[in-house]
N, C-alpha and C positions, 0 to 999 in steps of 0.2 A: 376123768378127762373126756372120755367118750361122751358122757352125758352132757358135759359143757359144750363140746363141739356140736352135738346134735341140737342142743337148744340154740346155739349161735346160728346154726344153719337155718333152723326154722324161722328164727327172728329175721335173718337176712332175706329169706324168701318172702316173708310177710312185708318187709320194707320195700323190696323190689316190686311186689304186687301193687302196693299202694302208689308207688311212683308211676308204674305203668298205667294205673287207673287214672291218676291225676293228669298224665300226659295225653292219654287217649281221649279223655272227656272233651277238651276244647276242640279236638279234631272232629269229633262226632257232632259237636254243637255247630261248628263251622259248616260242615257238610249239610246239616239239616236247615241251615239258614237260607239256602239257595231257593230262589223262586223259578228262575229260568237259567239253564246252563247248556253249554256245549262242552266237548272234551277240553277246550282251551280257555273258555271264559265263563264267568258267573255273574248273574244279576241277583243281588240279594233283595230281601223284602224292603229294606230301607232305600235301596236304589230305586225300586219300583214305586215306592211311595212318593219319592221326589218327582218321578216322571208322571205319576197320577195327578199330583197337585198341579203340575204344568198343564196337563191335558184338561183338567176340570176348569181351568181358567177360560177355556174356549166354549164352555157350556153355561147354561143358566145356573145361578148360585144354588137353586133349590132342586137340582137334578136328582139328588138323593131321595126326593119324595116320589120319584118314579123309578121303582126298583128295576123294572125290565129295561128301561133306557139306560139306567146307571150301569147295570151289569153288562149291557151291550158295549158301553164305552170302555169298561174294564177289559173285556175280552178283545176288543179291537186294539187296545194298547198292548196286550200280551202278544197278539199276532205281529204288531209293528215291531216290538222289541225283540221278538224271536227272529224276525228277518234281519234286524239290525245286528244282533249278536252273531248270526251266521256270517254276515259280511265282515264284521270286525275280527272274527276268528280266522277267516280266510286271509284278511289283511295281515294279521299277526303271523300267521303261518308262512306267508309269502314275503315277510319283512317289508310290508308297505306301511310307511309312517310319514309323519310331517314333523318338521322341526319347530321349536318354539318361535324361531324367527319367522318362519313361513306363516304360522298362526297369527303372530302379531301384525305382520304385513297385511294379511287377509282381513283381519279385524279392523285395521285402520281404513282399508278400502271400503269395507262393509259399512262403517259408521259415517262415511261421507254422505250417505242418503238420509242421515238423521242429524240435522243441524242443532247447534247449541247443546242443551241437555235433554233433548227429546228421547234419545236412546235410554238414558238412565230413568226417565219418567215412565217409559214403557215397562221396563223391568220392575219398577216400584209398583206400578198400577196392577201388574199381574203377579206380584209377590214372588218374583223370580230373583234369586241371588245371582250376582255377577259371576261367581265361581262356577255355579251350576251351568249358566249360559255358556261360559267359556269352555267348559268340559264338553258340552253338547256340540258346540261350534267346531271343536277339534275333531270330534267323532265324525261329524258330517264331512269334514275335509278329508279325513282318512278314507271314508267310504267313497267319496267322489274320485279320489285318486286311484282306489282299487278298481272301480268301474271303468275308469279311463284307461288304466293299464291292462287289465285282464279281459275287458270286453270291447270297449269302444275302439281302441287302437288296433285290435286284431280283426276288425271287420273289413272285409275286402270290398272296395268300390270299383266296379268295372265301368268302362265307357258306356256300355249299354244301360247300366243302372242310372247313370247321369242323364242320358237321353230320355229314358222312360220317366224319370222323376221330373224333368223339365216339362215334358209333354203333359204330364198329369196336372201340374200347376197351371200351365198355359191354357189347357182346355177347361179346367175347373173354373177359371176366372174369366172365360170368354163372355159369360152372361153379364158380367159387371166390368165394363171397360175401365172405369176409374180404379177399381180395386186391382184389376189385372195389371195396370201400369205400375201400381205400387208394389205388387208382388214381384214382377219382373225386374223392377229396379233393385229390389233387395237381393235377388239371386242372379244379377246380371254378370257377376264374375264367377268363374268356375270354383274358386276356393270357397266362397260363401255357399255355393250350391252343394259342393261336396260335404261341407260341414253340416248343413241341414240334413242331407241324405244320411250321413253317418249317425246323426242323432236319432233319426227315425228308425234306422236299422237297429240301433242300440236298444231302443224302446221295444221293438218287435221281438228281439232275442232275449230280453231281460228275464222274462218268466221262466223260460227253459234253463237259462244259466243259473238262476237262483235256486231252482229245484235241484240241480246237480250239486250245487254247493251245500244244500240241505242234507244231501246224502253223505257228503264228505265230512260235514260238521253237524251231526244230528243234534237236535234240540231236545232237552228233557225239561218238562214242566212239573214242578212240585204242586200237585193238585190240592193237597191238604193246605198248603200255604196260600194257594190261590183263593180257596174258599173264604179265607179271612178278609179278603178284599171285596167279596161279593155280598150283596144284600139278599137276605133270605126272603124270597117272594112269598112262599107258603106261610111262614111265620107271620109276616107282615099282614097278609090278607086275613089270617086267622085272628090276629089282634084287632084289625079294623072291624071284622064281623062281630067280634065279641063286644066291641065298643058300641056298634050300632044297636045290638040287642039290648045292652044295658040302658042305652038312652031311650029306647022304645018302652022298656019296662018302667 
């Protein structure tokens, strides 16, 4: 009886161990898939590949033939997405979001600048799926809402700020009477002037603000995964040199 219980216990431990291994493996795999992450959000390799395809659309099709320029493009994208994930993490933490209705309304307004099927043609030309565009459009709306709520609206505008801002534009355009009249017309009412001043102050304070957010939501980059997206300059140069030597021989 004791032998049977002992064997049963060993068998049970073995089964539990297998189950734990089976359960823990996907978790490890999921963790290792991240390319960029904060404590609240993750960008996977597949997410990054989508963004990279979009970014490459703005570059010459043969950019991969210039490894240094290609790698610079990839690193720039990493920096851009790192900043974006910080902002989206802050938005999630502060419950800043947009509803589907808000997104649909903003999309409808946005598409007014693209008559007929020109918007669809742009997506098609750049090989961008509508679902990907919509997802990015929503992210941008959330980020804009966060900046507006947490930075822009908290900026104080004093009467002295308004006077100085007005004088600055008035003096700056004194040399060009025609342009001066145009500028003054644009900011002739105080509400418009305050709006422009608030935007300028937002831009001035943005760098310091995003740096603080970076401390609150630190970014981690999976360097091993990142290497898979970079072109190996040394290997490529070595290969080209070898080709040159063989052609000379």
